[in-house]
Backbone as CSV, one residue per row, in Angstrom:
resi,resn,N_x,N_y,N_z,CA_x,CA_y,CA_z,C_x,C_y,C_z
1,UNK,1.207,-1.224,-0.083,-0.164,-0.043,-0.017,0.769,1.335,-0.272
2,UNK,1.853,0.935,0.930,2.941,2.005,0.894,3.703,2.901,-0.840
3,UNK,3.737,1.879,-1.400,4.262,1.760,-2.660,2.915,2.530,-4.259
4,UNK,1.874,2.087,-3.812,0.488,2.433,-3.782,0.648,4.654,-4.084
5,UNK,1.277,4.510,-2.646,0.043,6.116,-2.344,1.482,6.542,-2.753
6,UNK,3.279,6.665,-2.535,4.444,7.382,-3.501,4.148,7.363,-4.788
7,UNK,3.425,5.960,-5.562,3.621,6.319,-7.117,2.797,7.434,-7.070
8,UNK,1.634,7.604,-6.419,-0.191,8.290,-6.159,0.645,9.725,-6.114
9,UNK,1.318,10.097,-5.147,1.978,11.550,-4.969,3.323,11.801,-5.519
10,UNK,3.791,10.810,-6.373,4.978,11.066,-7.754,4.452,12.210,-8.325
11,UNK,2.778,11.738,-9.030,2.498,11.359,-10.007,1.464,13.010,-10.069
12,UNK,1.034,12.933,-8.532,0.853,14.577,-8.793,1.615,15.616,-8.645
13,UNK,2.882,15.203,-8.073,4.149,16.125,-8.053,4.712,16.268,-9.585
14,UNK,4.631,15.113,-10.078,4.974,15.352,-11.373,3.588,16.113,-12.541
15,UNK,2.306,16.101,-12.056,1.746,16.812,-12.833,1.430,18.265,-11.962
16,UNK,2.276,18.865,-11.648,2.049,19.783,-11.190,3.749,20.563,-12.185
17,UNK,4.963,19.389,-12.211,5.457,20.270,-12.850,6.160,19.806,-14.774
18,UNK,4.687,19.481,-15.231,4.644,18.467,-16.167,5.149,20.164,-17.242
19,UNK,5.870,19.456,-17.935,5.976,20.817,-18.995,5.114,21.085,-19.824
20,UNK,4.609,19.868,-20.335,3.066,20.367,-21.470,4.131,20.526,-22.865
21,UNK,5.045,20.190,-22.927,6.349,20.658,-24.604,6.168,19.302,-25.009
22,UNK,5.746,18.348,-24.172,5.864,16.899,-25.526,5.565,16.803,-27.488
23,UNK,5.831,16.143,-28.397,5.397,15.679,-29.487,5.263,14.708,-29.716
24,UNK,4.122,14.262,-30.663,4.198,12.713,-30.696,5.505,12.331,-31.161
25,UNK,6.521,12.819,-31.542,8.038,12.386,-31.796,8.472,11.837,-30.388
26,UNK,8.300,12.587,-29.636,9.255,12.766,-28.416,8.275,11.720,-27.797
27,UNK,7.437,11.496,-27.567,6.851,10.559,-27.106,6.909,9.299,-27.132
28,UNK,7.135,8.423,-28.744,6.815,8.239,-29.380,8.255,7.016,-29.234
29,UNK,9.672,7.579,-29.194,10.751,7.026,-29.055,10.848,6.396,-29.156
30,UNK,11.890,5.600,-28.155,12.121,4.468,-27.274,10.273,3.140,-26.523
31,UNK,9.511,4.020,-26.565,8.412,4.066,-26.105,7.506,2.648,-26.639
32,UNK,7.728,2.805,-27.986,7.064,2.155,-28.771,7.672,0.878,-29.132
33,UNK,9.026,0.444,-28.737,9.379,-0.631,-29.075,9.105,-2.243,-27.637
34,UNK,8.986,-1.100,-26.639,8.643,-1.974,-25.212,7.105,-2.490,-24.723
35,UNK,6.752,-3.422,-24.577,5.084,-3.916,-23.943,5.397,-3.232,-23.122
36,UNK,3.566,-2.898,-22.805,3.655,-2.597,-21.785,4.289,-2.700,-19.959
37,UNK,4.075,-4.095,-20.548,4.139,-5.219,-18.909,5.905,-4.472,-18.677
38,UNK,6.640,-4.332,-20.071,7.923,-4.472,-19.822,7.991,-2.560,-19.060
39,UNK,7.210,-1.517,-19.821,7.184,-0.772,-19.196,6.760,-0.740,-17.958
40,UNK,5.870,-0.787,-17.680,5.279,-1.302,-15.766,6.721,-1.551,-15.214
41,UNK,7.316,-2.897,-15.400,8.423,-3.011,-14.994,9.553,-2.442,-14.922
42,UNK,9.601,-1.922,-16.050,11.374,-1.356,-15.935,11.035,-0.104,-14.617
43,UNK,9.646,1.091,-15.010,9.280,1.904,-13.963,9.426,1.262,-12.765
44,UNK,8.664,-0.133,-12.689,9.141,-0.536,-11.162,10.328,-0.958,-10.445
45,UNK,10.724,-1.016,-10.913,12.691,-0.888,-10.560,12.891,-0.500,-10.725
46,UNK,13.037,1.808,-11.411,13.697,2.529,-11.024,13.260,2.875,-9.734
47,UNK,11.903,3.094,-9.710,11.308,3.247,-8.315,12.176,2.353,-6.682
48,UNK,12.585,0.964,-6.891,12.744,0.327,-6.095,14.519,0.836,-5.999
49,UNK,15.154,1.435,-6.999,16.399,1.141,-7.054,16.734,2.424,-6.436
50,UNK,16.565,3.289,-5.731,16.494,4.392,-5.072,15.706,4.461,-3.860
51,UNK,16.435,5.563,-2.789,15.385,5.914,-1.674,15.016,7.368,-2.605
52,UNK,15.636,8.013,-3.145,15.071,9.056,-3.926,15.014,8.925,-5.057
53,UNK,14.215,8.133,-5.811,14.393,8.101,-7.207,14.435,9.017,-7.824
54,UNK,13.439,9.860,-7.235,13.642,11.413,-8.397,14.203,11.930,-8.492
55,UNK,15.472,11.740,-8.031,16.295,12.530,-7.726,17.690,11.798,-9.239
56,UNK,16.731,11.102,-9.184,18.678,9.926,-10.136,18.267,9.773,-11.390
57,UNK,19.510,9.285,-11.736,19.469,10.057,-13.206,18.887,8.076,-13.838
58,UNK,19.595,7.623,-13.461,18.509,5.968,-12.804,16.737,6.335,-14.089
59,UNK,16.108,7.068,-12.724,15.087,7.323,-12.860,14.720,7.426,-13.583
60,UNK,15.237,8.556,-14.410,14.970,9.886,-15.268,15.534,9.001,-16.862
61,UNK,16.896,8.265,-16.746,17.120,7.544,-18.134,15.573,6.499,-18.494
62,UNK,15.101,5.589,-16.928,14.126,4.829,-16.997,12.498,5.288,-18.267
63,UNK,13.008,6.386,-17.380,11.488,7.078,-17.563,11.681,7.404,-18.944
64,UNK,12.387,8.019,-19.497,12.790,8.680,-20.941,12.466,7.778,-21.313
65,UNK,13.254,6.245,-21.573,13.362,5.506,-22.726,11.303,4.806,-22.446
66,UNK,10.840,5.158,-21.865,9.379,3.757,-21.482,8.116,5.693,-22.218
67,UNK,9.151,6.411,-22.163,8.204,7.477,-22.972,6.948,8.665,-21.922
68,UNK,7.891,8.549,-20.958,7.400,9.201,-19.788,7.402,10.976,-19.506
69,UNK,9.623,11.116,-19.502,9.829,11.883,-19.682,9.903,12.158,-21.377
70,UNK,10.108,13.438,-21.244,10.793,14.299,-22.499,12.386,14.569,-22.668
71,UNK,12.548,14.969,-23.385,14.474,14.956,-23.279,15.234,15.785,-22.588
72,UNK,14.182,16.833,-21.752,15.146,17.962,-20.298,15.084,16.816,-19.065
73,UNK,14.162,15.371,-19.116,13.789,14.598,-17.985,12.650,15.128,-17.063
74,UNK,11.997,16.366,-17.895,10.819,16.818,-17.229,9.664,15.270,-17.391
75,UNK,8.465,15.474,-17.173,7.038,14.437,-17.584,6.372,15.127,-18.022
76,UNK,5.964,13.767,-19.231,5.698,14.577,-20.628,3.622,14.762,-20.772
77,UNK,3.332,14.682,-21.790,1.365,14.892,-21.533,1.271,12.868,-21.039
78,UNK,2.743,12.006,-21.196,1.544,10.525,-21.210,2.165,10.188,-19.834
79,UNK,3.200,11.617,-18.848,3.596,10.226,-17.738,1.840,10.567,-16.690
80,UNK,1.053,11.011,-16.230,-0.237,11.364,-15.193,-1.012,9.648,-16.419
81,UNK,-1.148,9.707,-17.265,-2.649,8.641,-17.485,-1.333,6.853,-17.484
82,UNK,0.158,7.150,-17.524,0.989,6.382,-17.415,1.052,5.785,-15.670
83,UNK,0.997,6.815,-14.977,1.406,6.856,-13.625,-0.190,6.210,-13.369
84,UNK,-0.928,6.196,-14.046,-2.418,5.893,-13.524,-2.922,4.697,-13.368
85,UNK,-2.095,3.730,-15.296,-1.778,2.407,-15.089,-1.345,2.005,-14.122
86,UNK,-0.063,2.616,-13.747,0.905,1.886,-13.321,0.340,1.344,-12.234
87,UNK,-0.463,1.809,-11.495,-1.357,1.860,-10.038,-2.247,0.137,-9.837
88,UNK,-2.512,0.235,-11.911,-3.621,-0.042,-11.545,-2.599,-1.604,-11.375
89,UNK,-2.063,-1.604,-12.728,-0.878,-2.256,-12.557,-0.179,-2.867,-11.582
90,UNK,-0.268,-2.364,-10.384,0.888,-3.279,-9.238,-0.861,-3.589,-8.237
91,UNK,-1.286,-3.235,-8.902,-2.492,-3.406,-7.696,-2.509,-5.256,-7.969
92,UNK,-2.368,-5.340,-9.401,-2.945,-7.469,-10.118,-1.882,-8.599,-8.672
93,UNK,-1.907,-8.748,-8.329,-1.833,-10.330,-8.271,-0.460,-10.957,-8.763
94,UNK,-0.407,-10.773,-10.124,0.599,-11.332,-10.661,1.830,-10.797,-10.449
95,UNK,1.736,-9.191,-10.534,2.763,-8.570,-10.025,3.660,-9.027,-8.369
96,UNK,2.881,-9.274,-7.806,4.357,-10.034,-6.952,5.295,-11.088,-6.827
97,UNK,5.125,-11.230,-7.871,6.306,-12.620,-8.167,7.390,-11.264,-8.645
98,UNK,7.237,-10.495,-10.099,8.150,-9.671,-10.108,8.338,-8.268,-9.414
99,UNK,8.108,-8.699,-8.320,8.061,-7.525,-7.238,9.050,-8.280,-5.744
100,UNK,9.142,-9.461,-6.019,10.119,-10.586,-5.304,11.109,-10.490,-6.191
101,UNK,11.337,-10.457,-7.337,12.713,-10.592,-8.477,12.916,-9.218,-8.357
102,UNK,12.431,-7.815,-7.986,13.466,-6.790,-7.210,13.450,-5.775,-6.708
103,UNK,13.291,-6.835,-4.635,12.876,-6.870,-3.877,14.505,-5.670,-2.955
104,UNK,15.663,-5.599,-3.444,16.288,-5.441,-3.703,16.850,-4.196,-4.160
105,UNK,17.426,-3.112,-3.875,17.983,-1.982,-4.671,19.479,-2.468,-6.084
106,UNK,19.714,-4.025,-4.829,20.048,-4.208,-6.012,20.698,-4.939,-7.723
107,UNK,18.926,-5.506,-6.964,18.813,-6.777,-8.132,17.535,-5.302,-9.212
108,UNK,17.126,-4.187,-8.121,15.809,-3.703,-9.269,17.473,-2.756,-9.885
109,UNK,18.481,-2.976,-9.431,18.984,-2.353,-10.805,20.206,-2.756,-11.904
110,UNK,20.418,-4.306,-10.626,20.800,-5.135,-12.615,19.403,-5.218,-13.094
111,UNK,17.937,-4.793,-12.501,16.664,-5.927,-13.470,17.049,-4.254,-14.980
112,UNK,16.501,-3.205,-14.492,17.298,-2.385,-15.142,18.403,-2.179,-16.233
113,UNK,19.177,-2.610,-15.680,21.010,-2.471,-16.760,20.453,-3.648,-17.113
114,UNK,19.949,-4.624,-17.382,19.604,-6.215,-18.042,18.100,-5.694,-19.633
115,UNK,17.015,-4.480,-18.808,16.634,-4.458,-19.808,15.950,-2.980,-20.504
116,UNK,17.345,-2.338,-19.545,17.090,-0.720,-20.544,17.873,-0.529,-21.870
117,UNK,18.463,-1.560,-22.222,18.808,-1.177,-23.684,18.879,-2.046,-24.509
118,UNK,17.566,-2.221,-24.382,17.347,-2.873,-25.453,16.831,-2.423,-26.470
């Protein structure tokens, strides 16, 4: 439940900071090559990889890769919709196994390193 609350708070924070200047080309960049499941897993791992994920380059890299941050590492028009979907994804029982796979910062970073550069 803490994770859901944290995601909701981050969504609120980023909605206030959203630049709104993303173009269709920016939104499609690398995100089009990932499935929705892969995008949610990468985002979850990015959140789990640090005590302060919003401040890390790794989190920003993941968010750009999954198409929710623009080139300036700011939330784009896709951010709020994705975070809303992510909260729903995180509440599914199927995600428990994945959470177990990334249950340490080291495991989360390793998952990102293996999947971010695909």
